[in-house]
C-alpha positions as CSV (number, residue, x, y, z in Angstrom):
1,M,-36.3,-89.6,-12.0
2,A,-33.5,-91.6,-10.4
3,T,-31.5,-91.4,-13.6
4,N,-31.9,-87.7,-13.9
5,Y,-30.8,-87.1,-10.3
6,T,-27.7,-89.2,-10.8
7,N,-26.8,-87.3,-14.0
8,H,-27.1,-84.0,-12.3
9,H,-25.0,-85.1,-9.4
10,D,-22.3,-86.4,-11.7
11,H,-22.4,-83.0,-13.5
12,L,-21.8,-81.0,-10.3
13,E,-19.0,-83.1,-8.8
14,P,-16.3,-82.2,-11.3
15,V,-17.0,-78.5,-10.7
16,A,-16.4,-78.8,-7.0
17,H,-13.3,-80.8,-7.5
18,Q,-11.9,-78.2,-9.9
19,S,-12.6,-75.3,-7.6
20,G,-10.6,-77.0,-4.7
21,H,-7.5,-76.9,-6.8
22,E,-7.7,-73.0,-7.3
23,I,-7.9,-71.7,-3.6
24,E,-6.8,-73.5,-0.4
25,P,-7.5,-72.3,3.2
26,S,-3.9,-72.5,4.3
27,S,-2.9,-70.1,1.5
28,V,-5.4,-67.5,2.7
29,L,-4.2,-67.7,6.2
30,I,-0.5,-67.2,5.2
31,I,-1.4,-64.0,3.3
32,A,-3.9,-62.6,5.8
33,I,-1.9,-63.0,9.1
34,P,1.1,-60.7,8.1
35,I,-1.4,-58.1,6.9
36,I,-3.3,-58.1,10.1
37,I,-0.1,-58.0,12.2
38,T,1.2,-55.0,10.1
39,I,-2.1,-53.1,10.6
40,L,-2.0,-53.8,14.4
41,I,1.6,-52.5,14.7
42,L,0.8,-49.3,12.8
43,A,-2.3,-48.8,15.0
44,I,-0.2,-49.2,18.1
45,V,2.5,-46.8,16.8
46,I,-0.1,-44.1,16.0
47,L,-1.9,-44.5,19.3
48,V,1.4,-44.2,21.3
49,S,2.3,-41.1,19.2
50,L,-1.0,-39.5,20.0
51,L,-0.7,-40.2,23.7
52,R,2.7,-38.6,23.8
53,R,1.4,-35.5,22.1
54,L,-1.5,-35.3,24.5
55,R,0.9,-35.5,27.5
56,V,3.2,-32.8,26.2
57,S,0.3,-30.5,25.2
58,S,-0.8,-28.0,27.9
59,G,-4.3,-28.1,26.6
60,N,-3.9,-24.8,24.7
61,N,-1.8,-26.2,21.9
62,E,1.5,-25.4,23.7
63,T,4.1,-28.0,22.7
64,S,6.9,-27.2,25.2
65,S,8.3,-29.7,27.6
66,C,11.1,-29.7,30.1
67,D,12.6,-32.9,28.6
68,R,13.1,-31.2,25.3
69,M,15.1,-28.4,26.9
70,M,17.6,-30.8,28.3
71,D,18.8,-31.6,24.8
72,D,20.9,-28.4,24.5
73,S,22.8,-27.5,27.6
74,N,24.6,-24.6,25.9
75,K,21.4,-22.6,25.4
76,C,19.0,-21.1,27.9
77,G,16.0,-23.3,27.5
78,F,12.7,-21.5,27.7
79,I,9.0,-21.7,26.7
80,A,8.4,-18.6,24.6
81,H,5.6,-16.3,25.8
82,S,4.4,-18.9,28.3
83,T,3.1,-18.0,31.8
84,I,1.8,-19.9,34.7
85,N,-1.7,-21.2,35.0
86,I,-2.3,-20.9,38.7
87,S,-5.5,-23.0,38.5
88,S,-3.8,-26.0,36.9
89,S,-1.9,-28.6,38.9
90,P,1.9,-28.7,38.5
91,V,3.8,-31.6,37.1
92,E,5.1,-33.2,40.2
93,N,7.3,-35.9,38.7
94,G,10.2,-33.8,37.5
95,G,8.3,-31.6,35.1
96,C,7.8,-27.9,34.7
97,L,4.8,-25.7,35.3
98,Y,3.3,-24.3,32.2
99,G,0.0,-22.9,31.0
100,I,-1.7,-19.6,30.5
101,S,-2.2,-17.2,33.4
102,K,-5.6,-16.0,34.4
103,M,-4.2,-12.8,35.9
104,G,-4.2,-11.1,32.5
105,Q,-5.4,-7.8,33.9
106,V,-2.1,-6.9,35.6
107,G,0.0,-4.8,33.2
108,K,1.1,-6.5,30.0
109,V,1.1,-10.3,30.0
110,R,4.6,-11.4,29.2
111,G,6.3,-14.7,29.0
112,V,8.8,-16.1,31.5
113,Q,11.5,-18.6,30.6
114,V,11.4,-22.1,32.0
115,F,14.8,-23.3,33.0
116,T,16.0,-26.8,33.8
117,L,18.0,-27.5,37.0
118,K,21.1,-28.2,34.8
119,E,20.9,-24.8,33.1
120,V,20.6,-23.0,36.5
121,E,23.5,-25.0,37.9
122,M,25.7,-24.1,34.9
123,A,24.8,-20.4,35.4
124,T,25.7,-20.4,39.1
125,C,28.6,-22.8,38.9
126,K,26.5,-25.3,40.8
127,F,25.5,-22.7,43.4
128,S,29.1,-22.1,44.5
129,E,29.8,-20.3,47.7
130,A,31.6,-17.6,45.7
131,N,28.3,-16.7,43.9
132,L,26.3,-16.4,47.1
133,I,24.7,-12.9,47.2
134,R,22.5,-13.1,50.3
135,S,22.9,-16.0,52.7
136,H,19.7,-15.4,54.7
137,C,17.5,-16.0,51.6
138,A,19.7,-18.1,49.4
139,Y,20.4,-15.7,46.5
140,Y,23.1,-16.6,44.0
141,K,24.4,-14.6,41.1
142,G,24.9,-16.3,37.8
143,V,25.4,-15.8,34.1
144,L,23.2,-17.4,31.4
145,G,24.5,-18.9,28.2
146,D,23.7,-15.7,26.3
147,G,25.7,-13.6,28.8
148,T,22.7,-12.3,30.8
149,A,23.5,-11.6,34.5
150,V,20.9,-13.1,36.8
151,A,20.1,-13.6,40.5
152,V,18.8,-17.0,41.4
153,E,16.6,-17.4,44.5
154,I,16.2,-20.9,46.0
155,F,12.6,-21.1,47.1
156,G,12.8,-22.6,50.6
157,R,9.2,-23.5,51.4
158,Q,8.5,-27.2,51.0
159,G,5.4,-29.4,50.8
160,R,2.0,-28.7,49.2
161,Q,1.7,-25.3,50.9
162,G,5.2,-24.4,49.6
163,E,4.2,-25.5,46.1
164,R,1.1,-23.3,46.2
165,A,3.2,-20.4,47.4
166,F,5.7,-20.9,44.6
167,R,3.1,-21.1,41.9
168,S,1.3,-18.0,43.3
169,Q,4.5,-16.0,43.4
170,V,5.5,-16.9,39.8
171,D,2.0,-16.1,38.6
172,L,2.1,-12.7,40.4
173,L,5.6,-11.7,39.4
174,S,5.1,-12.7,35.8
175,Q,2.3,-10.2,35.5
176,L,4.0,-7.2,37.2
177,C,5.4,-4.9,34.6
178,S,7.1,-1.9,36.0
179,P,10.7,-0.5,35.6
180,Y,10.7,-0.1,39.4
181,I,10.1,-3.8,40.2
182,A,12.8,-6.5,39.8
183,Q,11.9,-8.4,36.7
184,L,11.3,-12.2,36.9
185,L,13.2,-13.7,34.0
186,G,12.1,-17.3,34.6
187,Y,11.8,-20.1,37.0
188,C,12.8,-23.8,37.5
189,A,10.4,-26.5,38.7
190,D,12.6,-29.5,38.0
191,Q,11.7,-32.5,40.2
192,H,11.6,-31.1,43.8
193,H,13.7,-28.0,43.0
194,R,11.9,-24.7,43.0
195,L,14.0,-21.7,41.8
196,L,13.2,-18.1,40.7
197,V,15.5,-16.3,38.2
198,F,15.6,-12.5,38.4
199,E,17.5,-9.8,36.7
200,H,20.7,-9.1,38.6
201,A,21.3,-5.8,40.5
202,S,25.0,-5.2,40.4
203,N,25.0,-2.6,43.3
204,G,23.3,-4.9,45.8
205,S,20.5,-3.7,48.1
206,L,19.9,-0.4,49.8
207,Q,20.7,-2.2,53.1
208,D,24.2,-3.0,51.8
209,H,24.9,0.8,51.4
210,L,23.1,2.3,54.4
211,H,23.9,-0.4,56.9
212,P,26.8,-2.4,55.5
213,R,27.9,-5.5,57.3
214,H,31.1,-5.7,55.2
215,K,32.3,-2.1,54.6
216,V,34.8,-3.0,52.0
217,E,32.2,-4.1,49.4
218,Y,30.2,-0.9,49.3
219,S,32.4,1.9,50.6
220,K,31.0,4.7,48.5
221,T,28.5,6.9,50.4
222,L,25.1,7.4,48.7
223,S,24.8,11.1,47.7
224,W,21.8,13.2,48.4
225,G,20.8,13.1,44.8
226,I,21.0,9.3,44.6
227,R,19.0,9.0,47.8
228,L,16.3,11.3,46.4
229,R,16.1,9.2,43.2
230,I,15.9,6.0,45.3
231,A,13.1,7.5,47.3
232,L,11.2,8.4,44.1
233,H,11.7,5.0,42.5
234,C,10.5,3.2,45.6
235,A,7.4,5.5,45.7
236,R,6.7,4.7,42.1
237,A,7.0,1.0,42.7
238,L,4.4,1.1,45.5
239,E,2.2,3.5,43.5
240,Y,2.2,0.9,40.7
241,L,1.3,-1.9,43.1
242,H,-1.5,0.1,44.9
243,E,-3.0,2.2,42.1
244,K,-2.1,0.8,38.7
245,A,-1.9,-3.0,39.0
246,A,-5.1,-4.8,38.7
247,P,-5.7,-6.5,41.0
248,S,-4.0,-4.2,43.5
249,V,-1.0,-5.6,45.5
250,I,0.1,-5.0,49.1
251,H,3.8,-5.7,49.3
252,R,3.7,-6.3,53.0
253,N,7.5,-6.6,53.4
254,F,8.8,-3.2,52.2
255,R,12.3,-2.6,53.7
256,C,15.9,-1.8,52.7
257,T,16.9,-5.4,52.0
258,N,14.1,-5.7,49.4
259,I,15.2,-2.6,47.5
260,L,17.8,-3.5,44.9
261,L,20.1,-1.1,43.1
262,D,21.3,-1.6,39.5
263,H,24.6,-0.2,38.0
264,N,23.1,3.3,37.8
265,F,21.6,3.1,41.3
266,R,18.1,2.8,40.0
267,A,16.0,1.2,42.7
268,K,13.9,-1.9,42.0
269,L,11.6,-3.5,44.5
270,C,11.8,-7.3,45.2
271,G,10.9,-9.7,47.9
272,F,7.2,-10.5,47.2
273,E,7.0,-13.6,49.4
274,L,4.5,-12.0,51.7
275,A,2.6,-10.0,49.1
276,K,-1.2,-9.9,49.1
277,A,-3.2,-9.5,45.9
278,G,-6.9,-9.1,45.6
279,S,-9.7,-7.0,44.0
280,N,-9.4,-3.2,44.3
281,S,-12.4,-3.1,46.4
282,T,-10.9,-5.6,48.8
283,L,-7.6,-3.8,49.2
284,H,-9.0,-0.4,49.9
285,G,-10.5,-2.0,53.1
286,P,-8.6,-3.9,55.7
287,I,-7.6,-7.5,55.2
288,K,-7.4,-9.6,58.4
289,T,-4.3,-11.8,58.1
290,R,-1.3,-13.1,60.0
291,V,1.2,-10.5,61.2
292,L,4.4,-11.1,59.2
293,G,7.2,-8.8,58.2
294,A,10.3,-7.1,59.6
295,T,10.4,-5.6,63.1
296,G,10.6,-1.8,62.9
297,Y,8.8,-1.6,59.5
298,L,5.3,-2.8,60.6
299,A,2.5,-0.3,60.8
300,P,1.0,-0.1,64.3
301,E,-2.5,-1.1,63.4
302,Y,-1.2,-4.1,61.4
303,A,1.2,-5.2,64.2
304,S,-1.5,-5.0,66.8
305,T,-4.6,-6.3,65.0
306,G,-3.4,-8.0,61.8
307,K,-5.5,-5.6,59.7
308,L,-3.6,-5.0,56.5
309,T,-4.2,-2.2,54.0
310,T,-2.2,-0.3,51.4
311,K,-1.5,2.2,54.1
312,S,0.6,-0.4,55.8
313,D,3.0,-0.2,52.9
314,V,3.0,3.6,53.2
315,Y,4.1,3.3,56.8
316,S,7.0,1.0,55.8
317,Y,8.0,3.4,53.1
318,G,8.1,6.2,55.6
319,V,10.6,4.1,57.7
320,V,12.8,3.6,54.7
321,L,12.6,7.4,54.0
322,L,13.8,8.0,57.5
323,E,16.7,5.6,57.0
324,L,17.7,7.5,53.8
325,L,17.6,10.8,55.8
326,T,19.4,9.7,59.0
327,G,21.4,6.7,58.0
328,R,20.1,4.9,61.1
329,E,18.5,1.4,61.3
330,P,14.8,0.9,62.2
331,I,15.8,-0.9,65.4
332,D,19.1,-0.2,67.1
333,T,19.4,-2.0,70.4
334,I,22.9,-0.7,71.1
335,G,22.1,3.0,70.8
336,P,21.5,5.4,73.6
337,P,18.2,5.1,75.6
338,G,15.3,6.6,73.8
339,E,16.9,6.1,70.4
340,H,16.3,2.3,69.9
341,V,13.3,2.7,67.7
342,L,13.9,5.0,64.7
343,V,10.2,6.2,64.3
344,S,9.8,6.9,68.0
345,W,13.0,8.9,68.1
346,A,12.5,10.8,64.8
347,L,8.8,11.6,64.7
348,P,8.9,14.4,67.4
349,R,11.9,16.0,65.7
350,L,10.6,16.0,62.1
351,T,8.5,19.1,62.8
352,N,11.4,21.1,64.1
353,R,13.6,22.6,61.4
354,D,16.7,22.8,63.5
355,E,16.4,19.3,64.8
356,V,15.8,18.0,61.3
357,V,19.1,19.4,60.3
358,E,20.8,17.8,63.3
359,M,19.3,14.4,62.7
360,I,20.5,14.0,59.1
361,D,23.1,11.4,58.2
362,P,26.5,12.8,59.1
363,A,27.7,11.6,55.6
364,L,25.3,14.1,54.1
365,R,26.1,17.2,56.1
366,N,26.3,20.3,54.0
367,M,25.5,18.3,50.9
368,C,21.8,18.9,50.5
369,P,19.6,22.1,50.3
370,K,17.8,22.7,53.6
371,K,14.5,23.4,51.8
372,D,14.6,20.0,50.1
373,L,15.7,18.3,53.4
374,L,12.7,19.8,55.2
375,Q,10.3,18.7,52.5
376,V,11.5,15.1,52.6
377,A,11.3,15.2,56.4
378,A,7.7,16.4,56.1
379,I,6.8,13.5,53.7
380,A,8.4,11.0,56.1
381,A,6.4,12.4,59.0
382,M,3.1,12.0,57.2
383,C,4.0,8.4,56.1
384,V,4.7,7.2,59.7
385,Q,1.6,8.6,61.3
386,A,0.1,6.3,63.9
387,E,-3.3,6.7,62.3
388,A,-3.5,5.0,58.9
389,D,-6.1,7.5,57.6
390,Y,-3.6,10.4,58.1
391,R,-1.0,8.7,55.8
392,P,-0.9,9.9,52.2
393,L,-1.5,7.8,49.1
394,M,1.7,6.8,47.3
395,M,0.6,8.8,44.2
396,D,0.7,11.9,46.4
397,V,4.2,11.0,47.7
398,V,5.4,10.6,44.1
399,Q,4.0,14.0,43.1
400,S,5.7,15.6,46.1
401,L,9.1,14.1,45.3
402,I,9.3,14.8,41.6
403,P,10.0,18.6,42.0
404,L,12.7,17.9,44.5
405,L,14.5,15.6,42.0
406,K,14.1,18.2,39.3
407,N,15.7,20.9,41.6
408,Q,18.6,18.5,42.3
409,S,19.1,18.0,38.5
410,H,19.1,21.7,37.9
411,A,21.6,22.3,40.7
412,L,24.0,19.7,39.3
413,S,23.7,21.1,35.7
414,S,24.3,24.7,36.7
């Protein structure tokens, strides 16, 4: 037995010795380590790429980013067909707001362009003083790379509340679709800068023409026909907000400075900073809110109680109609006693035919048919009634003005 064991051991030993010459552990390590390192590097690269894609994505497979738009300063960078998601949080560290809006019920959902600060600065010549349109609200005119004339508003409110207000306004304006409302072309949310980019109105505001501070700029008097058309366009704008937009919108700041005029003197409503939007059922009843707006345009019940309805806008519209008729400002502290407040002075006279003719803007004397003048005066009188329930709906105002404009067109053509 001892002999057999020895022989078997002698037989196995050469095999083990032979196998040791074929594969050595050091050779295996030299081959395996580079392979493992290569695999790790590839895995890291893939992981980084996926993380970047997730950061750029909006969660709805949108692949736009503000950094990408910085690459081409000669083009107007934009995210095609993108609108604001008011429920998502904005990119605070130099990014842009993006997403899909949840206010899809209002008109036709359309995209707004997203501009970088560099693009807006190029359009406005770095917000030069020469391009300043309105100093009190920081509006600048500019020209985009494709030749489009724009008006850029610097959004002044800061902090978290200002950020929420900015996002709410962009969300609202991007959904409003009416030829009688100034179109929002885009916005900029680059770092701490918040800018709104609108279509440019080359003839300024109605305020510039009725109550010019610099008479050289707008020396041409608005004719009766143009004033009628402005009145109709403004009525259609409010009719759209009150009756056709869903949810309904109360403008809350309707006045001459927020009525823009394009090159054909078509009126477009702007200035939605104070606008209130809500369900239709909510806006047909009063909303209790802070009293904000311009003195002379505020409805009595809103000014005294803070209760806001669509009829509050109707009152403000009536004040503007009186301005178109008389050429006077809502509040005139340097006028004769008893004539400081336009509505208080005009309302008792609007029901007297002879006094209506006397109170008309001197620039319009003998330029408008008396019948049409009395009709417009009657509409204005209804709109500025102290009781909100007695004021008409804007759709009724529109229907009352349409025949007057047709009569004016027939008179011009004959």
